[in-house]
One Martini backbone bead per residue (centre of mass of N, CA, C, O) as a GRO file, in nm:
protein
  127
    1MET     BB    1  -0.061  -1.957  -0.109
    2THR     BB    2  -0.191  -1.889  -0.394
    3THR     BB    3  -0.507  -1.818  -0.546
    4HIS     BB    4  -0.733  -1.780  -0.805
    5ASP     BB    5  -0.952  -1.620  -0.597
    6GLN     BB    6  -0.764  -1.412  -0.521
    7TRP     BB    7  -0.684  -1.110  -0.459
    8LEU     BB    8  -0.462  -0.940  -0.642
    9PRO     BB    9  -0.320  -0.764  -0.428
   10GLY     BB   10  -0.277  -1.009  -0.239
   11GLN     BB   11  -0.095  -1.169  -0.422
   12LEU     BB   12   0.133  -0.960  -0.437
   13LEU     BB   13   0.191  -0.945  -0.134
   14GLN     BB   14   0.250  -1.242  -0.088
   15GLN     BB   15   0.481  -1.274  -0.291
   16ALA     BB   16   0.664  -1.053  -0.168
   17ARG     BB   17   0.681  -1.173   0.114
   18GLU     BB   18   0.795  -1.451   0.036
   19HIS     BB   19   1.043  -1.346  -0.120
   20SER     BB   20   1.148  -1.202   0.159
   21GLY     BB   21   1.089  -1.402   0.408
   22LEU     BB   22   0.813  -1.321   0.542
   23SER     BB   23   0.599  -1.277   0.770
   24LYS     BB   24   0.304  -1.146   0.846
   25ALA     BB   25   0.399  -0.998   1.099
   26GLU     BB   26   0.646  -0.855   0.969
   27ALA     BB   27   0.501  -0.712   0.741
   28ALA     BB   28   0.315  -0.550   0.923
   29ARG     BB   29   0.529  -0.404   1.085
   30ARG     BB   30   0.674  -0.266   0.836
   31SER     BB   31   0.385  -0.123   0.755
   32GLY     BB   32   0.202  -0.037   1.009
   33LEU     BB   33   0.027  -0.295   1.062
   34SER     BB   34  -0.182  -0.521   1.134
   35GLU     BB   35  -0.210  -0.855   1.113
   36SER     BB   36  -0.512  -0.867   1.045
   37TRP     BB   37  -0.498  -0.667   0.811
   38TRP     BB   38  -0.299  -0.821   0.641
   39ARG     BB   39  -0.473  -1.071   0.598
   40ARG     BB   40  -0.698  -0.918   0.450
   41LEU     BB   41  -0.523  -0.815   0.217
   42GLU     BB   42  -0.446  -1.095   0.105
   43THR     BB   43  -0.751  -1.207   0.075
   44GLY     BB   44  -0.994  -0.973   0.061
   45VAL     BB   45  -1.119  -1.057   0.346
   46ASN     BB   46  -1.386  -1.068   0.585
   47ILE     BB   47  -1.480  -1.250   0.872
   48ARG     BB   48  -1.836  -1.260   0.949
   49ASP     BB   49  -2.031  -1.482   1.075
   50GLY     BB   50  -1.905  -1.679   0.839
   51LYS     BB   51  -1.863  -1.441   0.639
   52ARG     BB   52  -1.756  -1.322   0.326
   53ILE     BB   53  -1.607  -0.997   0.312
   54PRO     BB   54  -1.521  -0.761   0.124
   55ILE     BB   55  -1.278  -0.542   0.104
   56SER     BB   56  -1.182  -0.187   0.175
   57ALA     BB   57  -0.901  -0.045   0.060
   58SER     BB   58  -0.690   0.191   0.101
   59PRO     BB   59  -0.434   0.350  -0.047
   60GLU     BB   60  -0.266   0.375   0.212
   61ALA     BB   61  -0.263   0.075   0.293
   62LEU     BB   62  -0.140  -0.029   0.029
   63ALA     BB   63   0.119   0.140   0.040
   64LYS     BB   64   0.227   0.032   0.307
   65ALA     BB   65   0.236  -0.264   0.225
   66ALA     BB   66   0.421  -0.238  -0.017
   67GLN     BB   67   0.663  -0.112   0.131
   68GLY     BB   68   0.707  -0.350   0.340
   69VAL     BB   69   0.777  -0.553   0.064
   70GLY     BB   70   0.888  -0.397  -0.201
   71LEU     BB   71   0.641  -0.287  -0.359
   72PRO     BB   72   0.523  -0.124  -0.604
   73ILE     BB   73   0.270   0.093  -0.586
   74ASN     BB   74   0.163   0.086  -0.878
   75ARG     BB   75   0.098  -0.220  -0.879
   76ILE     BB   76  -0.122  -0.219  -0.658
   77PHE     BB   77  -0.302  -0.007  -0.786
   78GLU     BB   78  -0.360  -0.160  -1.044
   79ALA     BB   79  -0.480  -0.417  -0.907
   80ALA     BB   80  -0.705  -0.220  -0.755
   81ASP     BB   81  -0.801   0.004  -0.953
   82ILE     BB   82  -0.617   0.266  -0.901
   83THR     BB   83  -0.619   0.587  -0.977
   84THR     BB   84  -0.364   0.843  -1.065
   85ALA     BB   85  -0.474   1.123  -1.082
   86PRO     BB   86  -0.462   1.429  -1.117
   87ALA     BB   87  -0.426   1.686  -0.922
   88PRO     BB   88  -0.525   1.945  -0.787
   89GLU     BB   89  -0.400   2.260  -0.774
   90ASP     BB   90  -0.421   2.268  -0.439
   91CYS     BB   91  -0.237   2.029  -0.348
   92HIS     BB   92   0.032   2.162  -0.286
   93ALA     BB   93  -0.061   2.333  -0.043
   94GLU     BB   94  -0.157   2.090   0.126
   95ILE     BB   95   0.110   1.944   0.150
   96VAL     BB   96   0.265   2.170   0.287
   97ALA     BB   97   0.080   2.209   0.532
   98GLU     BB   98   0.103   1.920   0.643
   99ALA     BB   99   0.414   1.911   0.668
  100GLN     BB  100   0.438   2.155   0.872
  101ARG     BB  101   0.289   1.989   1.112
  102LEU     BB  102   0.532   1.824   1.129
  103PRO     BB  103   0.781   1.683   1.249
  104PRO     BB  104   1.094   1.662   1.127
  105HIS     BB  105   1.114   1.346   1.111
  106LEU     BB  106   0.841   1.328   0.942
  107GLN     BB  107   0.921   1.504   0.706
  108ARG     BB  108   1.135   1.310   0.599
  109GLU     BB  109   0.939   1.075   0.551
  110ALA     BB  110   0.750   1.224   0.358
  111LEU     BB  111   0.962   1.285   0.145
  112ALA     BB  112   1.037   0.991   0.086
  113PHE     BB  113   0.756   0.907  -0.004
  114ILE     BB  114   0.725   1.107  -0.238
  115ARG     BB  115   0.972   1.009  -0.391
  116GLY     BB  116   0.865   0.722  -0.431
  117LEU     BB  117   0.618   0.805  -0.595
  118SER     BB  118   0.776   0.940  -0.822
  119ILE     BB  119   0.932   0.693  -0.913
  120ALA     BB  120   0.688   0.510  -0.968
  121SER     BB  121   0.564   0.693  -1.182
  122ARG     BB  122   0.800   0.684  -1.383
  123GLN     BB  123   0.802   0.377  -1.418
  124ALA     BB  124   0.514   0.357  -1.534
  125GLU     BB  125   0.564   0.540  -1.783
  126GLU     BB  126   0.803   0.354  -1.903
  127SER     BB  127   0.613   0.076  -1.923
   0.00000   0.00000   0.00000
């Protein structure tokens, strides 16, 4: 159950997970994240020595979590106030270089991920 003081990206992840009928463990598994990290993403806090410490989630972790529960990446980025500013001119070369270092099966996954980002970007522009 989401709460009014819950971190907005966490609310979206929890709602998407519950809508899909997934447990936290299954959502974490599908996202490639640990269950403890998933719990922190949903709540937005890490509890250390009894203190609630706000988490700082990377765009990569948020994107993985969103994909794991079928949530559009642009929605979670907006909720986390992450801007997807235009990349520097040399970004294309860096993407190609990194992709070439991957084994073929991971190159296919990387391409699918980039296509997903492209689709999400177009959807955000249209809305």
